[in-house]
DSSP file (Angstrom, degrees, kcal/mol; ACC not computed):
  #  RESIDUE AA STRUCTURE BP1 BP2  ACC     N-H-->O    O-->H-N    N-H-->O    O-->H-N    TCO  KAPPA ALPHA  PHI   PSI    X-CA   Y-CA   Z-CA
    1    1 A M              0   0    0      0, 0.0     2,-0.3     0, 0.0   140,-0.1   0.000 360.0 360.0 360.0 132.5    0.0    0.0    0.0
    2    2 A A  E     -A  140   0A   0    138,-0.6   138,-2.4    74,-0.1     2,-0.3  -0.618 360.0-174.2 -83.7 145.6    1.3    3.5   -0.9
    3    3 A T  E     -AB 139  75A   0     72,-2.1    72,-1.9   136,-0.3     2,-0.6  -0.901  32.0-101.7-138.6 165.7    1.1    6.1    1.8
    4    4 A V  E     - B   0  74A   0    134,-2.2   133,-3.3    -2,-0.3    70,-0.2  -0.803  29.6-178.2 -84.7 122.6    1.6    9.8    2.5
    5    5 A V  E     -     0   0A   0     68,-3.5     2,-0.3    -2,-0.6    69,-0.2   0.850  67.5  -1.8 -87.0 -42.4    4.9   10.3    4.4
    6    6 A A  E     - B   0  73A   0     67,-1.3    67,-2.5   129,-0.1     2,-0.4  -0.995  52.9-148.0-151.1 151.7    4.6   14.0    4.9
    7    7 A V  E     -CB  20  72A   0     13,-0.6    13,-3.0    -2,-0.3     2,-0.3  -0.991  28.9-177.9-119.3 129.1    2.4   17.0    4.0
    8    8 A S  E     +C   19   0A   0     63,-3.1     2,-0.3    -2,-0.4    11,-0.2  -0.970  10.2 178.0-136.8 144.7    4.2   20.3    3.5
    9    9 A V  E     -C   18   0A   0      9,-2.3     9,-3.0    -2,-0.3     2,-0.3  -0.945   5.4-169.2-139.3 160.1    3.3   23.9    2.8
   10   10 A S        -     0   0    0     -2,-0.3    25,-2.6     7,-0.2    26,-0.2  -0.989  25.7-138.9-147.9 152.6    5.0   27.2    2.3
   11   11 A A  S    S+     0   0    0     -2,-0.3     2,-0.3    23,-0.2    -1,-0.1   0.699  90.8  47.5 -82.3 -20.6    3.8   30.8    2.1
   12   12 A K  S >  S-     0   0    0      4,-0.2     3,-0.7    24,-0.0    23,-0.2  -0.923  84.5-116.3-124.1 148.1    6.3   31.7   -0.7
   13   13 A K  T 3  S+     0   0    0     -2,-0.3     3,-0.1     1,-0.2    -2,-0.1  -0.418  94.1  30.9 -75.1 154.5    7.2   29.9   -4.0
   14   14 A G  T 3  S+     0   0    0      1,-0.3    96,-0.6    -2,-0.1    95,-0.6   0.626  97.3 108.0  76.5  13.7   10.7   28.5   -4.5
   15   15 A M  S <  S-     0   0    0     -3,-0.7    -1,-0.3    94,-0.1    95,-0.0  -0.831  79.7 -91.1-120.4 158.0   11.3   27.8   -0.9
   16   16 A R        -     0   0    0     -2,-0.3     2,-0.3    -3,-0.1    51,-0.2  -0.370  48.7-124.8 -59.0 147.3   11.6   24.6    1.2
   17   17 A K        -     0   0    0     49,-3.3     2,-0.4    53,-0.1    -7,-0.2  -0.709  13.5-122.0-100.6 152.8    8.2   23.7    2.6
   18   18 A K  E     -C    9   0A   0     -9,-3.0    -9,-2.3    -2,-0.3     2,-0.2  -0.762  26.5-118.9 -93.5 133.8    7.3   23.2    6.3
   19   19 A N  E     -C    8   0A   0     -2,-0.4     2,-0.3   -11,-0.2   -11,-0.3  -0.519  34.9-170.2 -72.0 137.8    5.9   19.8    7.3
   20   20 A V  E     -C    7   0A   0    -13,-3.0   -13,-0.6    -2,-0.2     3,-0.1  -0.854  33.9-118.2-126.8 161.5    2.4   20.1    8.9
   21   21 A E  S    S-     0   0    0     -2,-0.3     2,-0.3     1,-0.2    -1,-0.1   0.821  92.6 -18.1 -69.7 -31.4    0.2   17.6   10.7
   22   22 A S        -     0   0    0    113,-0.2     2,-0.3   -15,-0.1    -1,-0.2  -0.972  60.3-149.7-165.3 164.7   -2.5   17.9    8.1
   23   23 A A  E     -I  134   0B   0    111,-2.2   111,-2.9    -2,-0.3     2,-0.7  -0.998  20.2-121.2-147.4 145.7   -3.7   20.2    5.2
   24   24 A E  E     -I  133   0B   0     -2,-0.3     8,-2.7     8,-0.2     2,-0.5  -0.775  21.7-152.8 -89.5 114.8   -7.0   21.0    3.6
   25   25 A F  E     -IJ 132  31B   0    107,-3.1   107,-1.8    -2,-0.7     2,-0.5  -0.757  12.2-156.8 -83.0 130.7   -7.2   20.2   -0.1
   26   26 A L  E >>  - J   0  30B   0      4,-3.5     4,-2.2    -2,-0.5     3,-1.7  -0.945  23.8-106.8-113.9 129.0   -9.6   22.5   -1.8
   27   27 A A  T 34 S+     0   0    0     -2,-0.5   102,-0.2     1,-0.3   103,-0.1  -0.230  99.9   0.1 -55.6 136.0  -11.3   21.5   -5.1
   28   28 A D  T 34 S+     0   0    0    100,-3.2    -1,-0.3     1,-0.1   101,-0.1   0.761 130.9  63.3  54.3  31.6   -9.9   23.3   -8.1
   29   29 A F  T <4 S-     0   0    0     -3,-1.7     9,-2.5     1,-0.1     2,-0.4   0.494  87.9-131.3-142.7 -50.9   -7.5   25.3   -5.9
   30   30 A G  E  <  -J   26   0B   0     -4,-2.2    -4,-3.5     7,-0.2     2,-0.5  -0.960  58.4  -9.0 126.1-146.8   -4.9   23.3   -4.1
   31   31 A I  E >  S-J   25   0B   0     13,-0.6     3,-2.2    -2,-0.4     6,-0.3  -0.808  72.7-112.5 -97.9 126.3   -3.8   23.2   -0.5
   32   32 A E  T 3  S+     0   0    0     -8,-2.7    -8,-0.2    -2,-0.5     3,-0.1  -0.312 101.4  14.0 -55.7 128.5   -5.2   26.0    1.7
   33   33 A G  T 3  S+     0   0    0      1,-0.3     2,-0.3   -10,-0.1    -1,-0.3   0.440  95.9 124.8  86.4   0.4   -2.4   28.3    2.8
   34   34 A D    X   -     0   0    0     -3,-2.2     3,-1.4   -25,-0.1    -1,-0.3  -0.758  63.8-132.6 -98.1 142.9    0.2   27.1    0.2
   35   35 A A  T 3  S+     0   0    0    -25,-2.6   -22,-0.2    -2,-0.3    -1,-0.1   0.748 104.8  54.4 -62.3 -25.6    1.9   29.5   -2.2
   36   36 A H  T 3  S+     0   0    0    -26,-0.2    -1,-0.3   -24,-0.1     2,-0.2   0.558  79.7 113.1 -88.2  -7.2    1.2   27.2   -5.2
   37   37 A A    <   +     0   0    0     -3,-1.4     2,-0.3    -6,-0.3    -7,-0.2  -0.465  38.2 133.9 -68.8 131.1   -2.5   27.0   -4.6
   38   38 A S    >   -     0   0    0     -9,-2.5     3,-0.7    -2,-0.2   -10,-0.0  -0.876  56.1-141.6-173.8 140.6   -4.5   28.7   -7.4
   39   39 A S  T 3  S+     0   0    0     -2,-0.3   -10,-0.1     1,-0.2    -9,-0.1   0.497  96.8  77.3 -81.4  -3.0   -7.5   28.0   -9.6
   40   40 A E  T 3  S+     0   0    0    -11,-0.1     2,-0.3     4,-0.0    -1,-0.2   0.581  97.9  29.8 -84.4 -11.7   -5.5   29.8  -12.4
   41   41 A W  S <  S-     0   0    0     -3,-0.7    -3,-0.2   -12,-0.1     3,-0.1  -0.903  71.4-117.6-147.9 175.0   -3.2   26.9  -13.2
   42   42 A H  S    S+     0   0    0     -2,-0.3     2,-0.9     1,-0.2     3,-0.3   0.510  93.5  78.0 -94.4  -7.3   -2.7   23.1  -13.3
   43   43 A R        +     0   0    0      1,-0.2    -1,-0.2    82,-0.1    84,-0.2  -0.488  51.3 139.5-101.8  63.4    0.2   22.7  -10.8
   44   44 A Q        +     0   0    0     -2,-0.9   -13,-0.6    82,-0.7     2,-0.4   0.851  69.7  20.2 -76.9 -35.7   -1.9   23.0   -7.7
   45   45 A V  E    S-D  126   0A   0     81,-1.8    81,-2.5    -3,-0.3     2,-0.4  -1.000  70.7-149.6-137.9 135.5   -0.3   20.3   -5.6
   46   46 A S  E     -D  125   0A   0     -2,-0.4    26,-2.4    79,-0.2    25,-0.9  -0.836   9.2-164.1-108.4 145.9    3.2   18.7   -6.0
   47   47 A L  E     +De 124  72A   0     77,-2.8    77,-2.3    -2,-0.4     2,-0.3  -0.973   9.4 175.0-128.2 142.1    4.2   15.2   -5.1
   48   48 A L  E     - e   0  73A   0     24,-2.2    26,-1.9    -2,-0.4     2,-0.2  -0.991  29.7-118.6-144.2 139.7    7.6   13.6   -4.7
   49   49 A A  E >>  - e   0  74A   0     73,-0.4     4,-1.4    -2,-0.3     3,-0.9  -0.534  13.1-133.0 -80.3 143.2    8.5   10.1   -3.6
   50   50 A I  H 3> S+     0   0    0     24,-3.4     4,-2.7     1,-0.3     5,-0.2   0.801 109.3  66.4 -60.3 -28.1   10.6    9.5   -0.4
   51   51 A E  H 3> S+     0   0    0     23,-0.3     4,-1.4     1,-0.2    -1,-0.3   0.853  99.6  49.5 -62.7 -34.1   12.5    7.1   -2.6
   52   52 A S  H <> S+     0   0    0     -3,-0.9     4,-1.5     2,-0.2    -1,-0.2   0.887 110.4  49.7 -69.7 -40.0   13.7   10.2   -4.6
   53   53 A I  H  X S+     0   0    0     -4,-1.4     4,-2.0     1,-0.2    -2,-0.2   0.894 106.8  55.9 -65.0 -39.4   14.7   12.0   -1.5
   54   54 A E  H  X S+     0   0    0     -4,-2.7     4,-2.5     1,-0.2    -1,-0.2   0.876 102.6  56.3 -60.2 -38.0   16.6    8.9   -0.3
   55   55 A K  H  X S+     0   0    0     -4,-1.4     4,-1.1     1,-0.2    -1,-0.2   0.909 107.9  47.7 -59.4 -41.9   18.6    9.0   -3.6
   56   56 A M  H  <>S+     0   0    0     -4,-1.5     5,-2.3     2,-0.2    -1,-0.2   0.861 109.7  52.9 -68.4 -35.5   19.7   12.6   -2.8
   57   57 A R  H ><5S+     0   0    0     -4,-2.0     3,-1.9     1,-0.2    -2,-0.2   0.921 106.9  52.0 -63.4 -43.2   20.6   11.5    0.8
   58   58 A K  H 3<5S+     0   0    0     -4,-2.5    -1,-0.2     1,-0.3    -2,-0.2   0.763 103.4  59.3 -64.8 -24.1   22.8    8.7   -0.7
   59   59 A A  T 3<5S-     0   0    0     -4,-1.1    -1,-0.3    -5,-0.2    -2,-0.2   0.429 130.0 -96.9 -83.0   1.0   24.5   11.4   -2.8
   60   60 A G  T < 5S+     0   0    0     -3,-1.9     2,-0.3     1,-0.3    -3,-0.2   0.476  78.7 136.7 102.3   2.8   25.5   13.2    0.4
   61   61 A L      < -     0   0    0     -5,-2.3     2,-1.2     1,-0.1    -1,-0.3  -0.640  52.5-136.8 -86.7 142.1   22.7   15.8    0.8
   62   62 A D        +     0   0    0     -2,-0.3     2,-0.3    52,-0.2    -5,-0.1  -0.746  52.0 146.3 -93.7  86.0   21.1   16.5    4.1
   63   63 A V        -     0   0    0     -2,-1.2    -6,-0.0   -10,-0.2     3,-0.0  -0.887  26.3-176.9-129.7 155.6   17.5   16.6    2.9
   64   64 A N    >   -     0   0    0     -2,-0.3     3,-2.3     1,-0.0     4,-0.3  -0.859  47.3 -56.7-140.3 170.6   14.0   15.7    4.3
   65   65 A P  T 3  S+     0   0    0      0, 0.0   -46,-0.2     0, 0.0   -58,-0.1  -0.285 124.4  24.7 -53.3 135.6   10.4   15.7    3.1
   66   66 A G  T >  S+     0   0    0    -60,-0.1   -49,-3.3   -58,-0.1     3,-1.6   0.115  90.7 105.6  95.0 -19.2    9.4   19.2    2.0
   67   67 A D  T <  S+     0   0    0     -3,-2.3    47,-0.1     1,-0.3    46,-0.1   0.722  79.8  50.1 -68.6 -20.6   13.0   20.3    1.2
   68   68 A F  T 3  S-     0   0    0     -4,-0.3    -1,-0.3     2,-0.1   -52,-0.1   0.150 122.7-104.8-101.3  18.8   12.3   20.1   -2.5
   69   69 A A  S <  S+     0   0    0     -3,-1.6     2,-0.3     1,-0.2   -23,-0.1   0.672  70.6 150.6  68.5  21.4    9.1   22.2   -2.2
   70   70 A E        -     0   0    0      1,-0.1    -1,-0.2   -53,-0.1   -23,-0.2  -0.617  40.2-153.3 -81.9 144.6    6.9   19.2   -2.6
   71   71 A N  S    S+     0   0    0    -25,-0.9   -63,-3.1    -2,-0.3     2,-0.5   0.873  82.5  34.0 -80.4 -40.8    3.5   19.3   -0.9
   72   72 A I  E     -Be   7  47A   0    -26,-2.4   -24,-2.2   -65,-0.2     2,-0.6  -0.970  65.5-161.1-123.4 123.6    3.1   15.6   -0.6
   73   73 A T  E     -Be   6  48A   0    -67,-2.5   -68,-3.5    -2,-0.5   -67,-1.3  -0.913  21.9-166.5-100.4 124.9    5.9   13.1    0.0
   74   74 A T  E     -Be   4  49A   0    -26,-1.9   -24,-3.4    -2,-0.6     2,-0.3  -0.626  12.9-156.9-108.7 165.8    4.8    9.6   -0.9
   75   75 A E  E    S+B    3   0A   0    -72,-1.9   -72,-2.1    -2,-0.2    65,-0.2  -0.988  70.8  18.2-141.2 135.2    6.1    6.1   -0.3
   76   76 A G  S    S+     0   0    0     -2,-0.3     2,-0.4   -74,-0.2   -74,-0.1   0.625  95.6  96.7  88.9  13.9    5.5    3.0   -2.3
   77   77 A I        -     0   0    0    -74,-0.1     2,-1.4   -76,-0.1    -1,-0.2  -0.998  69.4-132.7-137.2 134.3    4.2    4.4   -5.5
   78   78 A D    >   -     0   0    0     -2,-0.4     3,-1.6     1,-0.2     4,-0.2  -0.684  25.1-175.3 -85.7  92.3    6.1    5.1   -8.7
   79   79 A L  G >  S+     0   0    0     -2,-1.4     3,-1.7     1,-0.3    -1,-0.2   0.830  76.5  61.8 -59.7 -35.4    4.9    8.6   -9.5
   80   80 A L  G 3  S+     0   0    0      1,-0.3    -1,-0.3    -3,-0.1    -2,-0.1   0.644  96.4  60.6 -70.9 -12.9    6.7    8.8  -12.8
   81   81 A K  G <  S+     0   0    0     -3,-1.6    -1,-0.3     2,-0.1    -2,-0.2   0.426  80.8  98.8 -91.1   0.8    4.7    5.9  -14.2
   82   82 A L  S <  S-     0   0    0     -3,-1.7     3,-0.1    -4,-0.2     4,-0.0  -0.792  71.6-140.3 -90.7 111.4    1.4    7.7  -13.7
   83   83 A P    >   -     0   0    0      0, 0.0     3,-2.2     0, 0.0    14,-0.2  -0.265  32.4 -84.0 -67.9 156.5    0.4    9.3  -17.1
   84   84 A I  T 3  S+     0   0    0      1,-0.3    14,-0.2    14,-0.1     3,-0.1  -0.347 120.0  36.0 -55.6 136.8   -1.2   12.7  -17.3
   85   85 A G  T 3  S+     0   0    0     12,-2.9    -1,-0.3     1,-0.4     2,-0.1   0.222  82.4 138.7  98.5 -13.1   -4.9   12.4  -16.6
   86   86 A T    <   -     0   0    0     -3,-2.2    11,-3.0    11,-0.1     2,-0.4  -0.434  49.9-134.6 -65.0 134.2   -4.5    9.6  -14.0
   87   87 A K  E     -F   96   0A   0      9,-0.2    56,-2.8    -2,-0.1     2,-0.4  -0.782  24.2-172.1 -92.2 136.2   -6.8   10.1  -11.1
   88   88 A I  E     -FG  95 142A   0      7,-2.6     7,-2.6    -2,-0.4     2,-0.5  -0.994  15.4-146.1-134.3 127.9   -5.2    9.6   -7.7
   89   89 A R  E     -FG  94 141A   0     52,-3.3    52,-2.5    -2,-0.4     2,-0.6  -0.823  12.0-173.0 -95.3 128.9   -6.8    9.4   -4.3
   90   90 A I  E >   -FG  93 140A   0      3,-2.3     3,-2.0    -2,-0.5    50,-0.2  -0.918  66.0 -55.8-121.8 100.5   -4.8   10.9   -1.4
   91   91 A G  T 3  S-     0   0    0     48,-2.8    43,-0.1    -2,-0.6    50,-0.1  -0.492 121.3 -20.6  58.8-129.8   -6.7   10.1    1.8
   92   92 A P  T 3  S+     0   0    0      0, 0.0    -1,-0.3     0, 0.0     2,-0.1   0.621 122.8  91.5 -82.8 -11.9  -10.1   11.6    1.2
   93   93 A A  E <   -F   90   0A   0     -3,-2.0    -3,-2.3    40,-0.1     2,-0.4  -0.456  61.9-150.3 -86.1 156.0   -9.0   14.0   -1.5
   94   94 A L  E     +FH  89 130A   0     36,-2.2    35,-2.8    -5,-0.2    36,-2.0  -0.992  18.8 173.0-127.5 132.2   -9.0   13.2   -5.3
   95   95 A G  E     -FH  88 128A   0     -7,-2.6    -7,-2.6    -2,-0.4     2,-0.4  -0.841  24.0-136.0-131.4 169.9   -6.6   14.7   -7.8
   96   96 A E  E     -FH  87 127A   0     31,-2.1    31,-2.1    -2,-0.3    -9,-0.2  -0.996  30.7-112.6-129.9 128.1   -5.7   14.3  -11.4
   97   97 A V  E     + H   0 126A   0    -11,-3.0   -12,-2.9    -2,-0.4    29,-0.3  -0.404  41.0 168.5 -60.8 123.6   -2.1   14.2  -12.7
   98   98 A S  E     +     0   0A   0     27,-2.8     2,-0.3     1,-0.4    28,-0.2   0.579  60.0  12.4-115.8 -17.0   -1.6   17.3  -14.7
   99   99 A Q  E     - H   0 125A   0     26,-1.4    26,-2.7   -57,-0.1     2,-0.5  -0.955  56.1-146.9-161.8 142.7    2.2   17.4  -15.2
  100  100 A I  E    S- H   0 124A   0     -2,-0.3    24,-0.2    24,-0.2   -20,-0.0  -0.964  72.4 -26.0-113.7 120.3    5.2   15.1  -14.9
  101  101 A G  S    S-     0   0    0     22,-2.9     2,-0.3    -2,-0.5    20,-0.2  -0.069  73.4-125.3  67.8-177.6    8.4   16.9  -13.9
  102  102 A K        -     0   0    0     18,-2.0     2,-0.5    -3,-0.1    21,-0.1  -0.984  14.8-102.6-160.3 159.1    9.1   20.5  -14.7
  103  103 A E        -     0   0    0     -2,-0.3     2,-0.9    18,-0.0    18,-0.0  -0.752  28.6-145.4 -86.4 131.7   11.6   22.7  -16.4
  104  104 A C        -     0   0    0     -2,-0.5     3,-0.1     1,-0.2    -1,-0.0  -0.847  18.2-179.0-100.2 102.7   13.8   24.5  -14.0
  105  105 A H        +     0   0    0     -2,-0.9     2,-0.3     1,-0.1    -1,-0.2   0.823  67.6   8.6 -73.4 -32.8   14.5   27.9  -15.6
  106  106 A S  S    S-     0   0    0      0, 0.0     2,-0.8     0, 0.0    -1,-0.1  -0.961  87.8 -92.3-144.4 160.3   16.7   29.2  -12.8
  107  107 A R        -     0   0    0     -2,-0.3     2,-0.0    -3,-0.1    -2,-0.0  -0.665  49.9-158.8 -78.3 111.6   18.4   27.9   -9.8
  108  108 A C     >  -     0   0    0     -2,-0.8     4,-1.6     1,-0.1     3,-0.3  -0.145  35.9 -87.9 -83.4-179.1   15.9   28.6   -7.0
  109  109 A A  H  > S+     0   0    0    -95,-0.6     4,-2.4     1,-0.2     5,-0.2   0.820 125.3  61.3 -60.0 -32.4   16.6   28.8   -3.2
  110  110 A I  H  > S+     0   0    0    -96,-0.6     4,-3.2     2,-0.2     5,-0.4   0.928 102.3  50.4 -62.6 -45.0   16.1   25.1   -2.9
  111  111 A Y  H  > S+     0   0    0     -3,-0.3     4,-2.6     1,-0.2    -1,-0.2   0.928 114.3  44.0 -58.8 -45.7   19.0   24.4   -5.2
  112  112 A Y  H  < S+     0   0    0     -4,-1.6    -1,-0.2     2,-0.2    -2,-0.2   0.826 118.1  44.4 -71.7 -31.0   21.3   26.6   -3.3
  113  113 A Q  H  < S+     0   0    0     -4,-2.4    -2,-0.2    -5,-0.2    -1,-0.2   0.889 127.0  28.3 -78.2 -40.1   20.1   25.3    0.1
  114  114 A A  H  < S-     0   0    0     -4,-3.2    -2,-0.2    -5,-0.2    -3,-0.2   0.698  99.3-125.4 -96.4 -22.1   20.1   21.6   -0.8
  115  115 A G  S  < S+     0   0    0     -4,-2.6     2,-0.3    -5,-0.4    -4,-0.2   0.287  85.6  24.7  93.3 -10.8   22.9   21.6   -3.5
  116  116 A D  S    S-     0   0    0     -6,-0.4     2,-0.4    -5,-0.0    -2,-0.1  -0.951  70.6-133.8-168.9 166.0   20.6   19.9   -6.1
  117  117 A C        +     0   0    0     -2,-0.3     4,-0.2     1,-0.1    -6,-0.1  -0.959  15.2 179.5-138.8 121.1   16.9   19.6   -6.8
  118  118 A V    >>  +     0   0    0     -2,-0.4     4,-2.6     1,-0.2     3,-0.8   0.614  67.8  86.6 -90.2 -16.2   15.3   16.3   -7.7
  119  119 A M  H 3> S+     0   0    0      1,-0.2     4,-2.2     2,-0.2    -1,-0.2   0.883  83.2  54.8 -57.2 -44.7   11.8   17.8   -8.1
  120  120 A P  H 34 S+     0   0    0      0, 0.0   -18,-2.0     0, 0.0    -1,-0.2   0.834 119.2  34.3 -60.5 -29.7   12.1   18.9  -11.8
  121  121 A K  H <4 S+     0   0    0     -3,-0.8    -2,-0.2    -4,-0.2    -3,-0.1   0.797 134.1  19.9 -93.1 -31.9   13.1   15.3  -12.8
  122  122 A E  H  < S+     0   0    0     -4,-2.6   -73,-0.4     2,-0.0    -3,-0.2   0.401  97.4  95.8-127.1   1.5   11.1   13.1  -10.5
  123  123 A G     <  -     0   0    0     -4,-2.2   -22,-2.9    -5,-0.4     2,-0.3  -0.567  50.4-158.6 -91.9 159.7    8.2   15.2   -9.1
  124  124 A I  E     -DH  47 100A   0    -77,-2.3   -77,-2.8   -24,-0.2     2,-0.3  -0.884   5.8-141.0-130.2 166.4    4.6   15.3  -10.4
  125  125 A F  E     -DH  46  99A   0    -26,-2.7   -27,-2.8    -2,-0.3   -26,-1.4  -0.949  13.4-168.0-129.1 147.7    1.8   17.8  -10.1
  126  126 A I  E     -DH  45  97A   0    -81,-2.5   -81,-1.8    -2,-0.3   -82,-0.7  -0.942  19.6-133.5-131.6 156.1   -2.0   17.3   -9.7
  127  127 A K  E     - H   0  96A   0    -31,-2.1   -31,-2.1    -2,-0.3     2,-0.6  -0.860  35.2-117.4 -97.7 143.5   -5.1   19.4   -9.9
  128  128 A V  E     + H   0  95A   0     -2,-0.4  -100,-3.2   -33,-0.2   -33,-0.3  -0.739  36.0 171.5 -86.8 121.8   -7.5   18.9   -7.0
  129  129 A L  E    S+     0   0A   0    -35,-2.8     2,-0.4    -2,-0.6   -34,-0.2   0.772  73.0  20.1 -95.4 -34.4  -10.8   17.5   -8.1
  130  130 A Q  E    S- H   0  94A   0    -36,-2.0   -36,-2.2  -104,-0.1    -1,-0.3  -0.997  80.0-136.0-140.8 131.1  -12.3   16.7   -4.7
  131  131 A G        +     0   0    0     -2,-0.4     2,-0.2   -38,-0.2  -105,-0.2  -0.097  34.4 133.8 -81.3 179.3  -11.2   18.3   -1.4
  132  132 A G  E     -I   25   0B   0   -107,-1.8  -107,-3.1   -39,-0.1     2,-0.5  -0.786  57.6 -73.2 155.2 166.1  -10.5   16.9    2.0
  133  133 A V  E     -I   24   0B   0   -109,-0.2     2,-0.4    -2,-0.2  -109,-0.2  -0.763  46.0-163.6 -89.3 124.4   -8.1   16.9    4.9
  134  134 A V  E     +I   23   0B   0   -111,-2.9  -111,-2.2    -2,-0.5   -43,-0.1  -0.872  13.0 169.6-111.1 140.6   -4.9   15.0    4.1
  135  135 A K    >   -     0   0    0     -2,-0.4     3,-2.0  -113,-0.2  -131,-0.2  -0.958  43.4 -75.2-144.6 160.3   -2.3   13.8    6.7
  136  136 A P  T 3  S+     0   0    0      0, 0.0  -131,-0.2     0, 0.0     3,-0.1  -0.280 116.4  35.3 -55.3 142.0    0.7   11.6    7.0
  137  137 A G  T 3  S+     0   0    0   -133,-3.3  -132,-0.1     1,-0.4   -46,-0.1   0.157  84.4 134.0  96.3 -18.0   -0.2    7.9    7.0
  138  138 A D    <   -     0   0    0     -3,-2.0  -134,-2.2  -134,-0.1    -1,-0.4  -0.311  62.1-105.8 -62.8 148.1   -3.1    8.4    4.6
  139  139 A E  E     -A    3   0A   0   -136,-0.2   -48,-2.8    -3,-0.1     2,-0.5  -0.492  25.9-154.4 -74.5 144.6   -3.4    5.9    1.7
  140  140 A V  E     +AG   2  90A   0   -138,-2.4  -138,-0.6   -50,-0.2     2,-0.4  -0.990  24.7 166.2-117.5 123.8   -2.4    6.9   -1.8
  141  141 A R  E     - G   0  89A   0    -52,-2.5   -52,-3.3    -2,-0.5     2,-0.3  -0.998  36.7-121.3-146.4 144.6   -4.0    5.0   -4.6
  142  142 A V  E       G   0  88A   0     -2,-0.4   -54,-0.2   -54,-0.2   -56,-0.0  -0.621 360.0 360.0 -78.7 134.6   -4.6    5.2   -8.3
  143  143 A I              0   0    0    -56,-2.8   -55,-0.1    -2,-0.3    -1,-0.1   0.405 360.0 360.0 -93.9 360.0   -8.2    5.2   -9.3
């Protein structure tokens, strides 16, 4: 079973996110209180696997969930194998994969703080279709 390892938010874009006990997913908006939340675009919530973070740790970086600005850190699901349009349930919330990876136009604060950024290569983004409160330990499953 795939699960949520951490839920993270930040008030500003391009910064490491702070881990929180839970977060409210809002339909067609994103996570309440997060800088990336907006009904104006398709990258409302970002996901990154703990397995990707572990790769960076093995490369010598001192990094943790939220350090690559991901909202949801997952375990046990190969995020990069989920095609765009895949529906994914995260606890009570429902999202749809809207982008795989991203182009990194400039080196953001995360790159300078962590020394590298795995999010552009291994992160995915979803639009929120159905809201709900998401917390660590919640099941993550493809619909």
